[in-house]
VOGU-3710 file (C-alpha; in Angstrom, 3 decimals, decimal comma):
1> vnwdislcal> -14,256/-15,956/-5,474  -14,847/-12,920/-7,658  -15,517/-13,497/-11,331  -16,068/-9,935/-12,583  -12,796/-8,106/-11,968  -9,685/-6,992/-13,754  -6,334/-8,353/-12,654  -2,914/-6,856/-13,057  -0,238/-9,544/-12,822  3,047/-8,178/-11,490
11> kfldengsgs> 5,401/-11,136/-11,604  8,734/-10,826/-9,855  9,400/-14,467/-8,935  10,813/-16,965/-11,395  9,485/-20,471/-12,009  11,389/-21,705/-8,926  9,930/-19,027/-6,663  13,141/-17,002/-6,515  13,145/-13,247/-6,693  14,569/-10,199/-5,015
21> tqaaidsiny> 13,119/-7,870/-2,405  13,850/-4,988/-4,769  11,712/-6,629/-7,448  8,865/-6,953/-4,913  9,243/-3,268/-4,042  9,231/-2,342/-7,737  6,037/-4,355/-8,281  4,194/-2,722/-5,389  5,404/0,730/-6,453  4,235/0,048/-10,013
31> fnnaarryds> 0,748/-0,771/-8,702  0,767/2,272/-6,409  1,776/4,557/-9,278  -0,973/3,155/-11,497  -3,461/3,647/-8,662  -2,273/7,204/-8,136  -2,559/7,949/-11,847  -5,985/6,385/-12,403  -7,897/7,399/-9,256  -7,241/4,556/-6,846
41> lqtstgsary> -10,184/5,041/-4,532  -13,152/5,307/-6,852  -14,186/5,447/-10,471  -17,103/7,482/-11,770  -19,400/4,576/-10,844  -18,095/4,404/-7,274  -16,247/1,113/-7,718  -12,685/0,804/-6,505  -10,263/0,499/-9,380  -7,012/-0,364/-7,596
51> latqnswggg> -8,232/-2,084/-4,469  -5,693/-4,628/-3,254  -2,430/-6,397/-3,890  -2,268/-10,160/-3,425  1,099/-11,138/-1,929  1,509/-14,908/-1,764  5,200/-14,808/-1,073  7,409/-14,417/1,929  10,882/-14,476/3,248  13,574/-12,133/4,275
61> rynqeldqai> 13,835/-9,672/7,096  12,239/-6,312/7,673  12,995/-3,943/4,813  12,380/-0,190/5,140  11,795/0,334/1,395  9,269/-2,498/1,228  7,534/-1,177/4,335  7,368/2,281/2,718  5,907/0,893/-0,520  3,161/-0,854/1,458
71> qdgaslgiic> 2,586/2,334/3,488  2,311/4,352/0,279  -0,309/1,923/-1,001  -2,284/2,226/2,223  -2,362/6,008/1,820  -4,095/5,367/-1,526  -6,600/2,974/0,080  -4,863/-0,149/-1,247  -5,102/-3,252/0,925  -2,029/-5,506/1,020
81> vtaagnesrn> -3,155/-9,128/1,454  -0,312/-11,436/2,520  0,308/-15,114/3,171  1,078/-15,689/6,862  3,774/-18,300/6,190  4,135/-22,077/6,363  6,536/-22,751/9,244  3,914/-23,608/11,935  5,162/-20,579/13,894  3,541/-17,850/15,917
91> ndlydsfpsn> 4,009/-14,606/13,973  3,341/-12,681/17,197  6,688/-14,032/18,448  8,657/-14,563/15,228  8,432/-12,040/12,410  7,316/-13,237/9,017  7,455/-10,696/6,215  5,588/-9,291/4,418  2,738/-10,508/6,638  4,046/-8,749/9,759
101> yqamhdgidh> 4,141/-5,294/8,204  1,520/-2,810/9,334  0,254/0,006/7,153  -2,026/2,219/9,191  -4,127/4,770/7,331  -7,232/6,456/8,733  -6,995/4,162/11,761  -7,168/0,995/9,665  -4,323/-1,464/9,130  -4,225/-2,047/5,372
111> visvasides> -2,166/-5,265/5,687  -4,238/-8,433/6,037  -2,291/-11,558/6,988  -3,955/-14,853/6,005  -3,451/-18,227/7,688  -4,612/-21,553/6,246  -7,410/-23,865/7,336  -8,058/-27,399/6,155  -11,278/-28,909/4,793  -12,574/-29,353/8,365
121> glpssftnyg> -12,100/-25,679/9,165  -9,178/-26,402/11,481  -5,780/-24,716/11,197  -3,604/-26,491/8,633  -0,642/-28,289/10,185  1,853/-26,038/8,381  0,207/-22,644/8,835  1,747/-19,770/10,727  -0,583/-18,123/13,184  -0,663/-14,958/15,252
131> pnttvditap> -3,617/-15,001/17,617  -2,915/-11,683/19,294  -1,895/-9,178/16,641  -0,281/-10,481/13,477  -2,644/-12,861/11,662  -6,041/-11,479/10,743  -8,064/-14,204/9,070  -7,993/-17,770/7,774  -9,029/-19,236/4,439  -8,842/-22,652/2,752
141> ggdigslann> -5,221/-23,478/1,971  -4,977/-27,241/1,533  -5,033/-29,031/-1,823  -6,224/-25,977/-3,737  -6,427/-26,337/-7,501  -4,561/-23,745/-9,509  -3,990/-23,361/-13,233  -0,517/-24,395/-14,344  1,405/-24,605/-17,608  -0,189/-26,386/-20,572
151> nryvyssgts> -3,751/-25,688/-19,370  -3,605/-28,175/-16,528  -4,356/-27,884/-12,838  -1,991/-28,574/-9,985  -3,021/-28,915/-6,369  -0,945/-27,161/-3,747  -1,141/-26,366/-0,061  0,037/-23,306/1,836  -0,939/-19,887/3,015  -0,067/-18,739/-0,502
161> maapfvtgai> -3,102/-20,711/-1,624  -5,299/-19,209/1,130  -4,494/-15,523/0,624  -6,088/-15,228/-2,855  -9,451/-16,256/-1,397  -9,318/-13,247/0,916  -8,208/-10,879/-1,847  -11,095/-12,082/-4,015  -13,555/-11,687/-1,159  -12,368/-8,099/-0,600
171> gllasknpe> -13,028/-7,371/-4,271  -16,463/-8,974/-4,058  -17,297/-6,951/-0,955  -16,146/-3,733/-2,616  -18,274/-4,482/-5,685  -21,349/-4,519/-3,431  -20,265/-1,776/-1,038  -17,729/0,692/-2,475  -17,387/2,365/0,941
//
């Protein structure tokens, strides 16, 4: 989606997708601290340097420390893009974290929750949704190619495959309009 960016990989999940909430908090705080140190909102050219975190993970209940880390990022202008979840549930009725966090700053919620659509543009059968307040946008999330070990591609489906499209689009938008 955006081919001229710098990425900062903050891995806290193992090869089986297991990890702790504390490790997620540490990763977000690491990014926030780097943003704070290196001028998160703009560089000398006007381009955002630390724009967004891409959070294609989920699980667990509400956590105050995680909420605070996301809030801290929002205060720096950092957008937290999240996968909506893959349980075919309504996130307006059943919480799914981190996608159900809100991080209001300057009247803007800095958490963007992403649902999945299929190749026809229809909601994927597995995707969580939240038509009233909790899911913000959809993106392709079915049979998405992703680089895997040994320089090969694997094809996966899920909102975790959809969310990176939105994060990339945010970066592309910011490269054309730093405001």
